[in-house]
N, C-alpha and C positions, 0 to 999 in steps of 0.2 A: 803384457806379461814384462815386471820390471824386474831384471839383473842383477844385483846387488853384490858387489865379489871383495871379498878381502882379503888378503896373502898376507900370511906369516912367516917370517923367518926364508922369504926367497923373495926377488926382485916380477914382478908380473907385468911382461914383458909384455909389448902388444899384439902378437901373432898368440899370444897364452889368453889374454884376455879375449881377442876376437874368437877363438876357439870354444871357450867355454860358453863365451854368447850365446854363439852358435850350436851346439852342442843342447843345451840346458834349455834354448829359443824354441828346440825341434817340439817339444812337451806340449806346449803352451794350444797345437794344434787336437790336443790328448782332453784339454779340455773347453772347448770349443761351446759347449754347456753355460757357461761361468766369465763374469763379466773381465775379460782379460786386465781392466784397469785396477781391479780388486785382485788380482794373483801375483804376489811376490814371491823370485825365487833369490834368497839368501846363499851365497855360493861363497864358501872358504875352502882354499887353499891354504897348504900351509908342509912346509921341508921338516916333517921330525926327527928326529934321530932316537933308536929304536936299541939300547946295549944288546942284541941278540942277534941286532941285522945290521951285516956291516952296509957300506955308504948310504946312498941320500932314499932317505922313504916320503913319498911324499901322503901324506893325507888328505883329500879331500870329502868335504861335509855340504851338501847340500839341505836348507829349512823351504819348502812350500808351502810358501804362507800364504791359504787358502781363505775364502769369506765365513768356513766354518767347521776351519780346522789346517791344521799343520800336518805335509808330508813329510818325511823325511828318510835318509839314505846317507851315509856315508862309505870313503873305501879307502884302505891303504895299500900302496903299490911302489914298486922303482921306477914304475913311469906315470906321472904324474900324469900322460894323456890317458893313459889305460885308464884310470882312476877316474878320470873325468868321467868316460865312455860307460863305463861299469855302474857307476853313480845316476849317470840316467837311465842307464836299462831298469835298475831296481827302481825308479820310480815313477818308468811309464807303465812298468806292474801292482806300483804302489796307485799307481791314481786310475789301473785298470778295476782291481777290488774297491778302491773308493769309489768310482761307481756305479758298481753294483750294488751296491749300499742303497 
């Protein structure tokens, strides 16, 4: 699975990039029946400002491009790593639903 990362309004540090690749890469084992070269994860990590919330708010959006469709999950959180973890868990559930079809 190819992981493509886009950062908006924040610096994509090497440790954060590795964290994203590790967490999102885990999803590949749930897609074992598919050709891993045909699967692509597009990850967007952004620091957003919401006028109702104080401090940094991070937005993580992942589109998992499969040969027969797209699975998508997103999460806002004050901790970027927590948002990444939540998106990974959401996508895992989406993959399970997708496989049941």
